[in-house]
N, C-alpha and C positions, 0 to 999 in steps of 0.2 A: 802540236801547233797551238800556241796560246793566243787567245783573243785579248785578254786583259787580266792582270793580277796586281792591282793596286799600284801600278807603275813600278813594281819591284821585279827583280829577276824571277821568272815564272817557276815557283817551287813545285807546284802540282805537276806541271808538265815535265819538269826535270826528274821527279820521282817516278812517273810513269815510264819515261825514257829509260831510266836505270833498271826498272823491273823487266822491260822488254829486252834490254841488253843482257840481263842475267839469263834470259831464255835463249840467247844466241842470236838475237836479231840485230841487224845494222840499222841504226836510228839516225834520222836527220831531224833537227829541231828548228823552229822559227817562232820568234816573238813578233806577232803581227801588229801589236800595239806600238811598241817602241821602234820597230824597224819595218814599217809597212811595205817598203819597196824591195825587201830582200826575200822574196818568195823563192825557196829552194828549187833548183831545176833538176834535182835528182829524180830518177825513176823509182817509184815506190809501189809496194803491193797493198798497203793499207794506210789510211790517213786517220789520225786521231785528233779531234778538234776540242780543245779545252774551253769550257764556258763556265767559269767559276763565279763571276760577279756580274751585277746588273750592268755595270759600265761596259762590259764586253758582250752583252747580249745582242745588241743590234749589229755590232761589228761581226760577230760570229755568223749571224743570219746572212749578212752581206758577203762574208767570206766563202760560204758554202758553194755558191755557183762558181766563184773564181777557182776554188779548189777542184771542182768537178771538171772545169775546162782544162786546168793544168794537168790533172791526173784522171782521164776519162775511164780508165780500166780499174782503178783502185777504189774499193768501197770506203766510204767515209763514216766514221763512228764519232758522234758527239758525246762528251762526258762532262761532268760537273753539275753542281746543284741547279744552275739556271737552264742547263740542257734538259735535266729531268723535269723541271716544272713547266717547260715549254716544249715538251717532246712532240706533241702533235704538230706544232709549227715547224720544228726541225725535221720531222720525218717527211715533210714535203720537199726537203732539200738534201737530206743525207740518207744513208742506207739504214742506220740504226742509232739508237741512243742507249748508252750504258747506264743502268740503274744500280751500279755498285762501283766500288773503287777499281779502276782499271788494273792496278797492281795485283789485285786478287784474282783477276782472270787473264793475267798476262800470258800464261801458257796457251790458253785457248785462243787468244787474239793472234798469237804468233802462228798457231796452227791454221787459223782462218786466212792469214796473210799468205801462207804457202800453199793453200788449197787443200790441206789435210782435213779441214773441218769446215762444213758450210757455215756461213756467218749466222744464219738464224738459229744454229745449235749452240752458239757461244752462250754460256750462262749469263743471266742478268741483262740481256740485250732485248730491247723492244724494237721490233721492225714494223713495217706497215701491216703485216699479217698476223704477228704473234708476239708474245712476251715469254721469254724463257725464265725458269726459276733461278733464284740467286744461289750461289754456292754457300756452303757452311761459312759462318762468320769466322774470320781469322785476321790477325794483325797485318797491317801494311808492312811489307818487307821488301827491301832492296839493299844492295851493298852500300850505296850512298847515292843521293840524288845526282843525276848526270848534269851538273851545272856547267861543265865544260862545253856542252853542246850549245850554250847560249853565250852572248857577249858577257864579258867580265862585269862584276858588280860595279866597277868604277864608271861604267858607261850609263848607269841608271842614277839620275840625280836624287831619287828618293833614298838611296843607300848612303848618302853623304849627310852626316849629322854633326852637331856640335861636339859629340863624344867620339868622333872618328867614323870610320867605315862601319856601317850597321849590316848585320846579317839577318835575313828573314828565315825563321825556323818554326817548326810546329811539331807537337807530339801527338796530335789527334785531329780528326776532322769530325764535324757534327757537334751535337750538343744534347745533353740529357733534358734540358728544359724545353717546354712546349709553348713558347710565346707565339701566339697566333699571327702576330705582325711580322715575324722573322722568316726570312727565306731559308735559313738553316733548318728550322723546324719543317718547313714545306718540303725540303728535299730529304731530310734524314728521319723525320717523324720521331724525334726524341732519341734516336740512336747515335752511337759514337763509333768511329772507326779509328782505333788507336794504332800508332806505329810500333814496330819493334824498337825497343830502346837502343839497340845496337845501330839501327839505321839513323836515329837522331844523333847519337854520339858521333858516328862517322861523318855526318853532315856538319856538325859543329867543328870537328877537327879540320875538315877541308876548308871551311870558312875561315878558321883561325889562320891556316896556312896561307890564305889569300889576303891576309891583312885585316880581317874583321876585328874590331876592338870590343864590340858588344853585340848582343843578340836581341832581336825583337820577335817575341812569340806571336804568330799570326793565328793561333787557334781561335775558333769561335768562342771557346771558353776554356782557358788553360786548366782550371781546377774542376772541370765537369766530371771527371772520372773518379773524383775523391782522392785517389792516391797516385795517379799516373804522373802528374806534374811534379809532385814531391819525390817520387821514385826516380824520375829523370834527374832532378836536381842532385839527389844523393849519389847517383851513378856518375854524374859529371864531376862532382867533387872528388870522388874516389879515383876517377881516371886521370885527374890532373892534380896530384898532391902538391906539386910545386906552386900552384896558384891558389892554394886554400886561404892564405893570409892576405892576399891582395885583392882589392875590389876597386875598380875605377870609379870616379865620381858619378853618381846617378845610377849605379848598378844595383841589382837586387842582392842584398846580403842574405846570409843564412837565417838570421833572426827575422828579417822581413818576410821572407817567403814562408817560414814556419808559421808565423803569426797569421799571414793571409790564408794559408791552407787550413789552419784550425778554425778561423772565423768563417771561412766559406763552408766547411763541412757542417758547422753549427747552424748557419743561417740560410745557406743557399742551395745545397744539393741534396735535399731529402734527408737531412740529418735527424729529423724527428723520429726516424725509425731506429735510431741508434742511441744507446746510453753511454755516457762518458764514464770513465773509471773514477774511483773515489779520489784520485789525485787531482781531478779537475774540480775546482771550487767556484761556485757562483754566489756572489753576495748581492742580496736584494734587500734594500733598506737596512734594517738592523739584524736580519736573519741570514744565516749561512747554511746552505744545503749541499750535501755531498751527493755525488752521482746524479746530478740534476739533469733531466732530459732537456733537449733544446725546446720542446714544446712548453715545459714548465718555465724555462727561462724567458721565453717570449711572453707568456702570460704575466709573469712577475714584472717584466719590463713595462707592460701596459699599465700595471697598477702603480708602480713606484716611479716610473719615468727614468730609471737609471739601472744599468747592469754593469758590473765590473767582474773581471775574471783574472 
């Protein structure tokens, strides 16, 4: 159940639904922002409430009593970065708040729904009485986001762009940076939850089959894992050889993403701990230095005012 995801088809909720379906669960989905009057009337054993963004925070708080009335016997678990940061407030209205990606604990959530496992024993859940430990970190895995449970992309105005139908996609959640003003840091504490690349590729394929002409990566920071974004791009190119030479106007080309990835690794994501090979050359003023570390490049830039590579 999604409270708000940037007025786009709810990707986070679709991924969680797919992970639950992979465990054999029957899943019903609802986008409470785009279609507030379409509360499912199906009987359920567990309710998952997605609170991904600030715009959905108050709506989720208001939704919790409504869900409690509609499903009095089903425990409600809130998840998402704003559910974590406001867990005390939510616990006055729901049974638990997940402090990990629900896909990683999908098996335990299904066991809780069927009564095989008490809800307080599900990993990474905070209840009114306790907080259980998180499971070992692993990639977000699902066959493909269950987008078919939500209305088609064409019913969401934000997916219609000048380049055609746009598909929202992501290769990771969280961010390595620790900007104190940012909600992503507040929820992830500088950590990253990457997807299995097969899951991302499967999502891209199903979006293309639905008529999507280009993708919009909604990651908090596409290049934050240093190599994940570049690896996804390489895999996507290899999996679609017929499309290698074609690029619609405004799309990211191979040279563009390669340049962005190199620049980000140098300047943005802790690159000072790495030295570049002798094939990378940085020219500072009249001198040229081989194997120059990013720290040296930054200092030279301050002295000369220009750096080229």
